[in-house]
SEZA-348750 format. One line per field, with one value per residue (C-alpha): residue in three letters; x, y, z; residue number from 1. Coordinates in nm, 3 decimals, always signed. Example, Ala and Ser with C-alpha at 12.3 -4.5 7.8 and 13.67 -1.06 7.14 Angstrom:
2
type	c(ALA:SER)
east	c(+1.230:+1.367)
north	c(-0.450:-0.106)
up	c(+0.780:+0.714)
seq	c(1:2)
//
This chain:
363
type	c(MET:VAL:ASP:ILE:ASN:GLN:ILE:ILE:ARG:ALA:ILE:ASP:HIS:ALA:GLY:THR:LEU:ASP:GLU:LEU:GLU:SER:LEU:ARG:ILE:ARG:HIS:LEU:GLY:LYS:SER:GLY:ASP:ILE:SER:ALA:LEU:MET:LYS:GLN:LEU:GLY:THR:MET:SER:PRO:GLU:ASP:ARG:LYS:THR:PHE:GLY:PRO:LEU:PHE:ASN:GLY:TYR:GLN:ARG:GLN:ALA:ASN:ASP:ALA:LEU:ALA:ALA:ARG:LYS:ALA:ALA:LEU:GLU:SER:ALA:ALA:ILE:GLU:ALA:ARG:LEU:ALA:ALA:GLU:ARG:ILE:ASP:LEU:SER:LEU:PRO:ALA:PRO:GLU:ARG:PRO:ARG:GLY:SER:VAL:HIS:PRO:ILE:SER:GLN:VAL:MET:ASP:GLU:LEU:ALA:GLU:ILE:PHE:ALA:ASP:MET:GLY:PHE:ALA:VAL:ALA:THR:GLY:PRO:GLU:ILE:GLU:ASP:ASP:TRP:HIS:ASN:PHE:THR:ALA:LEU:ASN:MET:PRO:GLU:SER:HIS:PRO:ALA:ARG:ALA:MET:HIS:ASP:THR:PHE:TYR:PHE:PRO:ASP:ARG:ASN:ALA:GLN:GLY:ARG:GLU:MET:LEU:LEU:ARG:THR:HIS:THR:SER:PRO:VAL:GLN:ILE:ARG:ALA:MET:LEU:GLY:VAL:THR:LYS:GLU:HIS:PRO:ALA:GLY:ALA:PRO:LEU:ARG:ILE:ILE:ALA:PRO:GLY:ARG:VAL:TYR:ARG:SER:ASP:SER:ASP:ALA:THR:HIS:THR:PRO:MET:PHE:HIS:GLN:ILE:GLU:GLY:LEU:VAL:ILE:ASP:ARG:ASP:ILE:HIS:LEU:GLY:HIS:LEU:LYS:TRP:THR:LEU:GLU:THR:PHE:LEU:LYS:ALA:PHE:PHE:GLU:ARG:GLU:ASP:ILE:VAL:LEU:ARG:LEU:ARG:PRO:SER:TYR:PHE:PRO:PHE:THR:GLU:PRO:SER:VAL:GLU:VAL:ASP:VAL:GLY:TYR:THR:LEU:VAL:ASN:GLY:LYS:ARG:VAL:VAL:GLY:GLY:ALA:GLU:GLY:TRP:MET:GLU:VAL:LEU:GLY:SER:GLY:MET:VAL:ASN:ARG:ARG:VAL:ILE:ALA:ALA:GLY:GLY:LEU:ASP:PRO:ASP:GLU:TRP:GLN:GLY:PHE:ALA:PHE:GLY:THR:GLY:VAL:ASP:ARG:LEU:ALA:MET:LEU:LYS:TYR:GLY:MET:ASP:ASP:LEU:ARG:ALA:PHE:PHE:ASP:GLY:ASP:GLY:ARG:TRP:LEU:SER:HIS:TYR:GLY:PHE:ALA:ALA:LEU:ASP:MET:PRO:THR:LEU:SER:GLY:GLY:VAL:GLY:THR:ALA:ALA)
east	c(+14.502:+14.263:+14.299:+14.254:+14.253:+13.962:+13.775:+13.829:+13.706:+13.393:+13.323:+13.377:+13.128:+12.855:+12.535:+12.317:+12.355:+12.221:+12.487:+12.752:+12.634:+12.659:+13.023:+13.099:+12.960:+13.142:+13.481:+13.467:+13.184:+13.245:+13.291:+13.445:+13.765:+13.961:+13.830:+13.949:+14.300:+14.299:+14.206:+14.505:+14.743:+14.683:+14.813:+15.127:+15.478:+15.613:+15.825:+15.529:+15.307:+15.553:+15.539:+15.170:+15.022:+15.084:+14.972:+14.639:+14.574:+14.636:+14.377:+14.122:+14.192:+14.173:+13.846:+13.691:+13.804:+13.662:+13.331:+13.298:+13.377:+13.132:+12.858:+12.896:+12.880:+12.568:+12.389:+12.473:+12.348:+12.023:+11.964:+12.033:+11.792:+11.521:+11.563:+11.547:+11.228:+11.038:+10.838:+10.614:+10.336:+10.336:+10.014:+9.815:+9.656:+9.852:+9.733:+9.551:+9.783:+9.718:+9.780:+9.884:+9.735:+9.857:+9.800:+9.553:+9.826:+10.052:+9.763:+9.668:+10.032:+10.032:+9.700:+9.837:+10.155:+9.951:+9.719:+9.992:+10.217:+9.942:+9.966:+10.343:+10.451:+10.748:+10.792:+11.063:+11.193:+11.390:+11.531:+11.296:+11.567:+11.594:+11.770:+11.577:+11.692:+11.523:+11.225:+11.155:+11.390:+11.400:+11.020:+10.993:+10.978:+11.282:+11.350:+11.128:+10.839:+10.517:+10.430:+10.695:+10.472:+10.209:+10.435:+10.495:+10.843:+11.063:+11.416:+11.744:+11.998:+12.290:+12.340:+12.480:+12.815:+12.668:+12.549:+12.183:+11.935:+11.825:+11.467:+11.212:+11.054:+10.712:+10.596:+10.717:+10.771:+11.152:+11.155:+11.042:+11.361:+11.582:+11.419:+11.458:+11.820:+11.872:+12.017:+11.772:+11.872:+11.535:+11.575:+11.940:+11.854:+11.637:+11.353:+11.126:+10.980:+10.661:+10.691:+10.494:+10.664:+10.483:+10.627:+10.619:+10.613:+10.624:+10.452:+10.389:+10.015:+9.783:+9.405:+9.142:+9.244:+9.612:+9.912:+10.278:+10.372:+10.150:+10.177:+10.162:+10.186:+10.325:+10.290:+10.504:+10.506:+10.776:+10.771:+10.725:+10.389:+10.220:+9.904:+9.626:+9.410:+9.669:+9.652:+9.272:+9.264:+9.534:+9.355:+9.016:+9.159:+9.338:+9.035:+8.805:+9.050:+9.117:+8.753:+8.651:+8.358:+8.280:+8.056:+8.351:+8.299:+8.580:+8.572:+8.887:+8.905:+9.174:+9.413:+9.768:+10.076:+10.421:+10.553:+10.272:+10.127:+9.839:+9.737:+9.409:+9.235:+9.059:+8.720:+8.545:+8.169:+8.003:+7.662:+7.518:+7.456:+7.314:+7.439:+7.797:+7.976:+8.053:+8.275:+8.080:+7.794:+7.756:+7.532:+7.820:+8.189:+8.495:+8.856:+9.093:+9.393:+9.613:+9.768:+9.881:+10.130:+10.488:+10.620:+10.895:+11.123:+11.087:+11.170:+11.478:+11.579:+11.559:+11.825:+11.587:+11.503:+11.144:+11.115:+11.164:+11.005:+10.665:+10.484:+10.219:+10.228:+9.971:+9.970:+9.735:+9.738:+9.749:+9.588:+9.297:+9.246:+9.235:+8.981:+8.755:+8.770:+8.739:+8.510:+8.746:+8.667:+8.977:+9.327:+9.487:+9.367:+9.611:+9.899:+9.753:+9.853:+9.520:+9.490:+9.111:+9.125:+9.388:+9.193:+8.887:+9.049:+9.361:+9.418:+9.537:+9.904:+9.820:+9.558:+9.777:+9.594:+9.568:+9.372:+9.229:+9.131:+9.038:+9.270:+9.055:+8.968:+8.919:+9.056)
north	c(+2.845:+3.115:+3.353:+3.690:+3.874:+3.664:+3.730:+4.104:+4.098:+3.908:+4.162:+4.456:+4.308:+4.230:+4.379:+4.385:+4.406:+4.050:+3.922:+4.113:+3.958:+3.610:+3.679:+3.800:+3.480:+3.264:+3.416:+3.572:+3.383:+3.113:+2.853:+3.091:+3.007:+3.305:+3.229:+2.869:+2.995:+3.202:+2.893:+2.704:+2.948:+2.783:+2.447:+2.583:+2.590:+2.925:+2.961:+2.897:+3.126:+3.410:+3.349:+3.288:+3.505:+3.841:+3.690:+3.558:+3.878:+4.071:+3.858:+3.928:+4.302:+4.333:+4.143:+4.358:+4.679:+4.569:+4.468:+4.805:+5.001:+4.803:+4.829:+5.207:+5.227:+5.009:+5.204:+5.535:+5.406:+5.288:+5.634:+5.803:+5.569:+5.633:+6.009:+5.990:+5.782:+5.980:+6.282:+6.525:+6.702:+7.042:+7.137:+6.884:+6.997:+6.907:+6.583:+6.598:+6.552:+6.547:+6.898:+7.008:+7.300:+7.581:+7.502:+7.736:+7.844:+7.950:+8.129:+8.317:+8.414:+8.569:+8.741:+8.894:+9.012:+9.174:+9.355:+9.486:+9.582:+9.819:+9.982:+10.022:+9.713:+9.502:+9.130:+9.044:+8.702:+8.550:+8.211:+7.938:+7.810:+8.102:+8.184:+8.258:+8.622:+8.711:+8.483:+8.583:+8.819:+9.101:+9.082:+9.168:+8.806:+8.742:+8.394:+8.446:+8.596:+8.391:+8.453:+8.200:+7.930:+8.023:+7.883:+7.507:+7.542:+7.293:+7.347:+7.216:+7.054:+7.279:+7.651:+7.893:+8.074:+8.345:+8.083:+8.137:+7.853:+7.752:+7.667:+7.645:+7.989:+8.000:+8.309:+8.537:+8.826:+8.777:+8.920:+9.251:+9.266:+9.170:+9.433:+9.708:+9.612:+9.642:+9.292:+9.163:+9.187:+9.347:+9.629:+9.717:+10.072:+9.999:+10.253:+10.386:+10.069:+9.891:+9.515:+9.196:+8.875:+8.562:+8.220:+7.888:+7.870:+7.573:+7.480:+7.148:+7.132:+6.928:+6.906:+7.008:+7.374:+7.341:+7.167:+7.145:+7.354:+7.630:+7.965:+8.316:+8.662:+8.946:+9.313:+9.596:+9.972:+10.187:+10.562:+10.891:+10.991:+10.653:+10.590:+10.333:+10.493:+10.401:+10.041:+10.026:+10.175:+9.934:+9.626:+9.740:+9.810:+9.476:+9.269:+9.441:+9.366:+9.008:+8.903:+9.124:+9.276:+9.631:+9.532:+9.431:+9.549:+9.540:+9.535:+9.605:+9.456:+9.527:+9.235:+9.155:+9.073:+9.131:+9.296:+9.554:+9.817:+9.883:+9.547:+9.476:+9.168:+9.227:+9.066:+9.067:+9.056:+8.761:+8.652:+8.303:+8.149:+7.796:+7.753:+7.859:+8.174:+8.403:+8.705:+9.028:+9.191:+9.194:+8.906:+8.780:+8.827:+8.608:+8.679:+8.702:+8.912:+9.011:+9.357:+9.665:+9.948:+9.822:+9.816:+10.071:+9.791:+9.610:+9.927:+9.972:+9.607:+9.682:+9.947:+10.244:+10.533:+10.481:+10.856:+10.919:+10.611:+10.455:+10.179:+9.915:+9.541:+9.277:+8.905:+8.632:+8.273:+8.237:+7.894:+8.042:+8.316:+8.052:+7.846:+8.148:+8.270:+7.938:+7.746:+7.480:+7.299:+7.102:+7.248:+6.903:+6.856:+7.131:+6.893:+6.555:+6.585:+6.435:+6.487:+6.506:+6.786:+6.973:+6.940:+7.085:+7.368:+7.426:+7.712:+7.715:+7.800:+8.111:+8.233:+8.514:+8.737:+9.103:+9.387:+9.470:+9.114:+8.993:+8.847:+8.539:+8.410:+8.034:+7.782)
up	c(-9.767:-9.884:-10.176:-10.006:-10.340:-10.462:-10.137:-10.173:-10.534:-10.430:-10.158:-10.394:-10.643:-10.388:-10.523:-10.209:-9.835:-9.802:-10.040:-9.847:-9.521:-9.675:-9.771:-9.420:-9.268:-9.525:-9.452:-9.106:-8.933:-8.673:-8.948:-9.204:-9.386:-9.246:-8.897:-8.944:-9.024:-8.706:-8.504:-8.646:-8.480:-8.143:-8.270:-8.441:-8.304:-8.183:-8.497:-8.733:-8.527:-8.578:-8.954:-9.008:-8.729:-8.902:-9.236:-9.106:-8.908:-9.228:-9.411:-9.140:-9.137:-9.517:-9.530:-9.253:-9.423:-9.756:-9.596:-9.417:-9.733:-9.947:-9.684:-9.670:-10.050:-10.072:-9.795:-9.962:-10.297:-10.134:-9.982:-10.316:-10.493:-10.233:-10.258:-10.636:-10.625:-10.361:-10.467:-10.279:-10.464:-10.297:-10.475:-10.268:-9.938:-9.627:-9.466:-9.135:-8.842:-8.468:-8.339:-7.997:-7.810:-7.586:-7.219:-7.043:-6.800:-7.085:-7.252:-6.935:-6.881:-7.228:-7.158:-6.838:-7.007:-7.285:-7.043:-6.816:-7.106:-7.215:-6.870:-6.895:-6.698:-6.798:-6.725:-6.470:-6.373:-6.089:-5.985:-5.868:-5.632:-5.394:-5.068:-4.751:-4.742:-5.071:-5.007:-4.646:-4.464:-4.719:-4.735:-4.364:-4.248:-4.027:-3.888:-3.583:-3.779:-3.746:-4.113:-4.213:-4.068:-4.328:-4.600:-4.618:-4.764:-4.949:-4.811:-4.949:-4.713:-4.821:-4.775:-5.031:-5.020:-4.793:-4.544:-4.632:-4.644:-4.994:-5.084:-5.363:-5.366:-5.202:-5.395:-5.675:-5.429:-5.422:-5.773:-5.617:-5.412:-5.704:-5.927:-5.666:-5.609:-5.982:-6.019:-6.277:-6.642:-6.720:-6.465:-6.398:-6.284:-5.977:-5.923:-6.059:-6.199:-6.298:-6.325:-6.322:-6.218:-6.334:-6.259:-6.078:-5.699:-5.462:-5.136:-4.966:-5.018:-5.240:-5.286:-5.542:-5.517:-5.417:-5.573:-5.465:-5.769:-5.897:-6.075:-5.937:-6.081:-5.874:-5.960:-5.827:-5.881:-5.721:-5.780:-5.600:-5.451:-5.507:-5.304:-5.261:-5.527:-5.791:-5.673:-5.693:-6.043:-6.164:-6.031:-6.162:-6.509:-6.510:-6.407:-6.657:-6.938:-6.823:-6.780:-7.074:-6.885:-6.780:-6.488:-6.268:-5.911:-5.654:-5.277:-5.076:-4.726:-4.464:-4.426:-4.321:-4.527:-4.377:-4.694:-4.732:-4.499:-4.525:-4.675:-4.851:-4.982:-5.312:-5.372:-5.707:-5.749:-5.920:-6.045:-6.044:-6.388:-6.388:-6.034:-6.120:-6.017:-6.310:-6.252:-6.298:-6.113:-5.736:-5.624:-5.413:-5.350:-5.393:-5.313:-5.609:-5.504:-5.216:-5.229:-5.041:-5.016:-5.004:-4.648:-4.574:-4.455:-4.787:-4.980:-4.762:-4.817:-5.190:-5.147:-5.180:-4.950:-4.822:-4.758:-5.129:-5.290:-5.233:-5.413:-5.419:-5.482:-5.560:-5.623:-5.731:-5.854:-6.231:-6.201:-6.004:-6.263:-6.538:-6.342:-6.286:-6.644:-6.828:-6.592:-6.459:-6.135:-6.032:-6.022:-6.035:-6.395:-6.497:-6.434:-6.539:-6.906:-7.017:-7.392:-7.374:-7.117:-7.316:-7.641:-7.467:-7.272:-7.484:-7.727:-8.087:-8.134:-8.336:-8.088:-7.957:-7.706:-7.805:-7.658:-7.998:-8.091:-7.744:-7.481:-7.416:-7.761:-7.722:-7.972)
seq	c(1:2:3:4:5:6:7:8:9:10:11:12:13:14:15:16:17:18:19:20:21:22:23:24:25:26:27:28:29:30:31:32:33:34:35:36:37:38:39:40:41:42:43:44:45:46:47:48:49:50:51:52:53:54:55:56:57:58:59:60:61:62:63:64:65:66:67:68:69:70:71:72:73:74:75:76:77:78:79:80:81:82:83:84:85:86:87:88:89:90:91:92:93:94:95:96:97:98:99:100:101:102:103:104:105:106:107:108:109:110:111:112:113:114:115:116:117:118:119:120:121:122:123:124:125:126:127:128:129:130:131:132:133:134:135:136:137:138:139:140:141:142:143:144:145:146:147:148:149:150:151:152:153:154:155:156:157:158:159:160:161:162:163:164:165:166:167:168:169:170:171:172:173:174:175:176:177:178:179:180:181:182:183:184:185:186:187:188:189:190:191:192:193:194:195:196:197:198:199:200:201:202:203:204:205:206:207:208:209:210:211:212:213:214:215:216:217:218:219:220:221:222:223:224:225:226:227:228:229:230:231:232:233:234:235:236:237:238:239:240:241:242:243:244:245:246:247:248:249:250:251:252:253:254:255:256:257:258:259:260:261:262:263:264:265:266:267:268:269:270:271:272:273:274:275:276:277:278:279:280:281:282:283:284:285:286:287:288:289:290:291:292:293:294:295:296:297:298:299:300:301:302:303:304:305:306:307:308:309:310:311:312:313:314:315:316:317:318:319:320:321:322:323:324:325:326:327:328:329:330:331:332:333:334:335:336:337:338:339:340:341:342:343:344:345:346:347:348:349:350:351:352:353:354:355:356:357:358:359:360:361:362:363)
//
């Protein structure tokens, strides 16, 4: 037989975790004395098993409880001793540590928000999983409209409660509809409004200048007596502030978008510096924006009277703006997560863009 009281005393006086583990193996391991008693139960008669079974089980339970309690006490004492021994000299300079950087896309998003906030625009958001009514139909693209073929859309197999097809939004334009309907938390009142809607969009396309997921920014102004001159001034003011140059020259070309009428493509002038295009001047032209006056049907879909309210909208790729401003050649590098690329093109965490300090201050 074993003396359970002596075993408990030995456990309670164990001075280290290694010593405690040795006691566990000695008494409860495969060859331990308490384990040996438990094995004897199989050879006993039913009457003896009834007598000794509860006794041996009690030994095992008491030993396990004592081991757990002593282990907790020893671990707690070890933590207390470590805390008492460790000291930090706060007067010493902080050690060098690897530091992350703000991704150019995030930085440009902040730059855009800062610029448009100065012109009275608020930031609006919408869901990335959208229904086809907000993404297409309300934007004057019914099911039979050929413009839908321009978007390589990711559809979901299930429809929503209204029976509408669900998809990954192909542009940020659905936010226009949600803002006009007054269903966004930022703009519960509908018109008049001035918003920008930056965010992720999705299309089935991939090459050096296209990726399946990219970033767009949409702008929308709805008010009374709005005309194309307001649009041109807004875009010119925005581009001058973004590229931080006064020699920005714009060219508006007639185009077609189903949600605007008239529609215009916006080209910006560039000069060649060491064989690369630099925004500013007028040696050549490159397209940067699509825009136009909001189509009457879109205003009506937003729950507004097109005879009372007019507006303009514009949109561009945030990734493309970042490439033009910071001299990047391949859009795919934005999503590779290469630390070398991020350390070169990234921005310091405290490099917040401001109109007074410069929206494009590099890290």
